[in-house]
N, C-alpha and C positions, 0 to 999 in steps of 0.2 A: 857340299862332294856329295851329302847323300844324293840330297835333289839332282844335283848336276850329273850323277852316274845313270838313272829315269828319262836317259833320252830326250834330255834339254838339252838345247842350244847356248853357248859360248860364256864359258870364263872369259873376264876380264873386259866384259858388255853388256849391252842394256836389254840382255835378255836373260829370263830366267833362272839358265843355271848359274851369272854368277850373282840374282838382286835376291832369290832365294831361299833361305836355309829352315832347316827344325829347330823343334823348341821341344823341350819336354818336359814340365811340371809330372811333381812327385808330393808327397807330402801325406798328414791323415783325412783334413778336408779334404782330399780328392780319391782313394782310397777306390769308393767305389765306382769310378773309370779305369779301373784300370785297364790297358790295351784299349782303348777308345782312341778315334782320331777325329779330326776337326778339323778341314782344310777352310777353314776360313780365314779371312784376311785379316793378320796379328803386327801393327807395329809397335818397333823397341820404345817407344814412344807410350803406347796404353801403360805401359807395364806401372809409373807411376801415378796415375788415376785409377788405376785399377788397386794394386796394392794401401794405395789411401783410401779408398772404397771401402775395401777389407777391412781396416783397421779401426775407420768411422761405425763401420757395425757391428766388431768388434766390443770396442772402445766408449762409443758417443764422443771422442778426439780425434779435430780435422785440423788441416792447418788451412790457411787462410792466403790464398792466393792474391801477387799481386801483380798478374799481370795470365790474360789467357792462356791456353798452355796448345798443343798438338797433337798430346793423346786423349784415348778415350777410355770411357770407366768398362772395363772388359770381363767384371767379373761374373759372369753366367757363363761367360764362355767357354771360361777356369774350370768354375766349380760344380756349373749341372751339364755341361757341352754343348750349352744350348748356342743361338745363331751369333756369330758375330757382330757388333754395332757398328764397326765400323764399313760405311759402301766407299770409301775411294783410297790411295796412296800416293804419295808424290816421290816416284825415286827418283829424279835429278833434273834438276828445271837451268839453274845460273851458272851452269860448265857450257852452254854452244850447242851443247845433245839436248833434249828429253825424253822421260820417259812416266808415261802418269797413267791409274788403273783406274776405273769406272767400273763397280761389280765384277764380271767378268771379261768384262774389253781390255784391252791393254795395250797405249800408241805408243809408238815409237816414234820421235821428228829428231829428224838428221841422222850421224850416222851411228848406229846399235855399236859402234865400235870392232876391231878389228878381231875375226873370227882365231883360234885358236887350237882346232883341232878336234877330233869328238872321238873316241877312244875306240873301236869296233871291234865285236865276242861272236862268236865263234854262237853268241844260246841271246844275242839280235843284232836285228836285222837294221844295215844301212837306213840312217836317214836323212829322208828325202826331202825335198821341197818339192810342195803343189803348187797347180798354180793351173789360171784359165789359160784351157788353149784360147787366142788371138783369132777375130775377127776382119781386122784388118789383108788386107792384101802382102803387107811389107809384114807383121808380126807371121802371119804364116810360112814368108820366106825362111824369116831369119830361125822357127824352130822348124823347119828342114832340116838347119844346121847345126842344131841342136843352141839354139841362143836363146828357146823360150820359154825357158827359167832356170835359177840356182841361186845359192845363197846372195842375204842382199836385195832379194824383191825388193821393192819398191813401189809407190804411184808418190806423181808431185801433184803436189797439191796448188793452188789459183794465186798461191807469190809462190811458187820454185819449195818451197818446202818438199825433202822425200819425204813418207810418210807409209806407215808401217801401223795398221793393228790386225789385233789378235782376239778371238775369245780362247781367254784360259781354260773352261769348261771344258769345250769340245775341242779343243787341240794345247792343251797342255808345254808343249815341244815345239808351238809357236813355228807352224809349216807352213800357214798354210794364208793371208794377205790376204787381209777381206777390209781393207780402204774404196775397193770403186767399188764393192757392191753395198755401202753401207755408208754414203756419205751422210749423211744425218748425222749418224756418231763421230764417224769425226771432224764437223760441227763442234758438234760441242763439245767435245773433249778438249778441243785446241782450242773452244772460246773461255775454258774454265781453266787450261793453263792458261792463259791469260789474264784474268782473274787473280790467281795463287801468286802470278806472277810481281802483281803491288803489293802482296805480305810476307814473302817469304824472305828473309834476311839473304845478306850476299854472300857466295860463297866463300869456303877460305881460301886464302894463298896455297899451291899444292910444294911448293917453297921446304925444304929441307931445312931443316933450323937444327943447325948442330950441338943448341943450347941442351935442346930435347933428347939425346941418345942417350940410351940408359946405359954403354958403354962409358962415359963420361962417372957415377955415379954410383960403383959399383955393378953393374949390372941389377938397376932396381930404378924401373919410370919412375920418374913424380914431377912434379909443379915444377916449374922454370918462370921468372919475367927478370926480364934486363936489369931489375935492379934489389931482386933475390942471390946478388953474392956473398953479400957477408952474412945471409940468414940462413940457422939453422934448420932443418927438413929433419921430423919428430919418422921415423922408421925403423924395422926391425927385420931379419929377416928371417924367414920360417923354414925351422927345424923340417926333417924328412916327414917325421912322425905328422908335421900340421897339414901335410900338400895332401 
């Protein structure tokens, strides 16, 4: 919500208003960084290798991984406010539309999602989409009736895909699609998406599973399997002083 209020586009979309969230780190090892900010990329999968690295440094003990993992060790970022080790982030791939970030660039291929509105406040100007003035006759004619730009601007790639490219450092609100000016960046990022397609796990089904609903277990979210009907799952309800 914090990032969404900073003039960014679209909860329920593939824009930063839906994908980016703030994170806070507190503790004796980071007291010297009180009040500091770091805007580098950090994915939830980075927590495991980061914590594993810190534990190994303190105790000399570690675990042997059965297979490669997606996360990277971000200990320097956490402990010293150093640069992020992560250079890329795959937001979505196997659900039809695609979103991928490489450095400061972010590409959206397909439909970014439906716009859910933007709250306008007196102290914040209305966010408007930027576009380049068309040079062709038809484009200029459309501009005379107000059809030269708007929410959802995209270019059509050679394979017919709708493409949007943004520089998040210069344009965190994702208001200016620079795909037409950077075809080499578009090609590089789309090629990388295809590479990732061969290694990522398939998307989970989005069907609701009644057996997993917390109302069936006294308000407690707990594991479920088809063969767990007669198994007991250990849990206890926290008292208010523990919350």
